[in-house]
Each structure stands twice: as C-alpha cells, then as structure tokens.
N, C-alpha and C positions, 0 to 999 in steps of 0.2 A: 788653152783648150777652148774652142768655141762651143757654146751650148746651143742646142736647138730650142731656143726660148720662144720661137714662133709656133710651137706645137702645143696641143692640148695637154699632153703629159710629157714631161721631159725630166731627165735626171742624170746623175753621174754615179759611177761605181768606183769606190775607193778600196784598194789602190790599183785597180786593174785598168788596162787600156783597151783590151779586146775581149769579145765573148758574145753571149746571147742572153737576152732578157725575155722571159715569158711574163706578160701581164695577164693576170687571171682575175677579172672583176667578178664579184659574187653574182651568180645568176646570169652571166653574160659569156660570150665566146672569148677564148683567150686570144691574145695578140702576141706574136713573136717578133722581137726587134733585135737588130744587130747593135753591138756596142762598138763605137769607133772613137779612138782617142779618149776613152773613158766616159763618153757621153752617149745617151740614147734619147729618142723622142718618138711620139706617136701622135699623128694628127687625125684622130678618130672623132667624127661628129657624135657617134654613139656614146663616147665617154665624156663629152662636154656636159651633158645633163645628168650624168651618173652620180648617184650618192650611195656610198656604202663601202664595204671592205674590198680592197684590191690587194692581191698577193703578187709580189714580184719575185721571180725566181731567176737568179743570175747564174750562169755557168761559164767559167773561163775555158780557153782551149786546153788548159792543163787538167781540167776536171774540178777545179775549186768551185765551191758553191756558196752563194749568199741568198738567203730567203728572208724577205721582209714583208710584213703585212701592215698596211696603213688604212686609215679611214679617210675617204674623200668626201667632202661636203658638196652639195649641189650648188655650185657657183660657176657661172660662166667665166672663162678665162683660163689661164695656164695653171697647171698643177705640177709642182716640182718635187722630186724625191731624191734623197741621198741614200744609196744602197750601201750599207755597211752591216756589220754583224750585231744587230741590236734586238732585244726582245720587244714585244708589243702586247698590250692588254686591251681587250674589248669587254666592257662590263656595263650592265644597266644598273645604276645606283638604286639601292633599296632605301627609300626615305621613311617608310613607316611599316611596322609589323604589329601583329596582334600578339599578346602575351601567350607564350607556350613554353615548352621546356628547352627547345633549341631554335637556332636561327641559322638557316642555310644560305651561304653565299656562293654563287657560281660565276665563273668568268671564262672567257675564251682567251687563251694565252698562246702566243706563237714564239718560237725561237728562244726558249728559255731552258736553263738547266735546273733552276730552283725557283719555286713560287711560295712566298710567305704572305699571310694576311696578318696585319698588325691591327689590334683592337684594344679598346678600353671602354669600360662602363663609366657613366657619370660618377664623379667623385674620385675616380682613380687618377693618380698622377702620371703613371708610366704606362706605355703601351705594352701589351703582351703580344707574342707572335706565335703562329701555328703554321705548319707546312700545309699547303693546299694539295689535295689528292687528285691524281689524274683519273677522270671518270671514263672518258673515251675520246680518242683523237686529241684535239687541242682544248678540250673542256676540262676545267679543274673546279673542284668544289671543296667546301669545308663547312662543318656544322659547329656552331658555338653554343655552349650552354648559356641560357639567359639568366642573369642575376635578377631574381624576382623583385628586388628593391629598386632596381634601376628604371629610369624613365627614358634613357636613350643609350645608344652605343655608337661610338665613333670607330671607323675603320678605314684602312687603305691597303693596297696590294702592291708588293714589289716583286717583279720578275727579274731574275738576274742570270747572268752567264758566268761560266768559269773564267772567261777572259776579263771580267770586271765590268762589262757593259750591264746596265740595268734600266728598267722602265718602272716608273711609279705611277699608280692610278689612284686617285686623280693626281694630276701634275702638281697642283698647288693645294696642299692641305689634306683634308680627310672628308669622308662622307658621314654625315650625322643621321643616324636612323632613330626615329622616335618609336618608342614602344607604347603602342596605343593603350589607353586605360580600359578599353572594351575587351573583356576576355574572349578567348576562342571557345566556341561551343563544341 
C-alpha cells in the first residue's frame, strides 16, 4: 500500500481500506480527507507550523469509528499517524506543590474506558492507585491526601480500554512532585 509520505500529515487506518478522516486541529478549521487503500494524507501549509492537539475521527463506509487524539510538535516536515483504537493522555506535570491537605491532579484523556492514577509517597515501596473522576467532557481529576511527613510524591496515569489497549503518562517512569517546605497561608 503506497503511503502519501510527501504530505505534511499522512497516516494509515488499521484494519480498514476505505472511509473518511476528519482532522480537527485545536483552534483551527477541520480538514476532511478520503481514505484510499488504508492511507490518507493532507498537504496543508497551515498544519506545517502547527503545534498542539489534533483529533482524528475516522469513519468507515459501514459506520465503524476510530477516534484518536495526538500531540503534534512544531517541526517542519512530515507528521505520520497510525489510527487504531488507543487511549491518549494530555497532562501538564506538577513538579512542586505547597503543603496542604490535598493534592489535585487533572488530565485531559481521550478514548478510554478506565483511568487510574498510581502514586506513592517518599519511603513507600509500592504504588497505590485511585480511579480518576470525569469532571466534564474529556477532563478527569483526582484529589490525593498529602502525607504531612513526605517531601515528595511520585505519580503516573494509565488510561485503558476494555480491548486491552492502554496509554501510560509519562511514557517512561513517573512524575516526581516536590512538596515545598513553605506552608500555604
């Protein structure tokens, strides 16, 4: 299957041959593309310098749908995406907090059936986990009680689907959040 690799954005849809892909770049106009022989491509100058979240919505002639959200960095050159049924997490790591009674973590999560936050305080050997709650739309949040004796907390997020697909944020390791020694007033 030849891929349109001379395009700014190109990709394949697995396991489909035909259909339509809607590219919806955050804050920009959507682009509708045809899927032929499982491949699609867009040669849009506007997307060449785009950095941010792009939502891809595929629909087959039979009505099957795949929705995938990715983050495109601002680099000139081709951007390739594989559309399959996987979750995606967008989260701004929290590297330092002030001491208080709770620590709130929020993330934007797409295409997931279950979202869990894994965490441990310094000195703990094993991670504990807690289900993140849907706040609105694709935004999920959880509040953790702070251990007053701890100087940091490590955490990571796993979004999973019932078909076994999962996405871990961050991809390698965990986020280490320092609990500042300056108390909150």
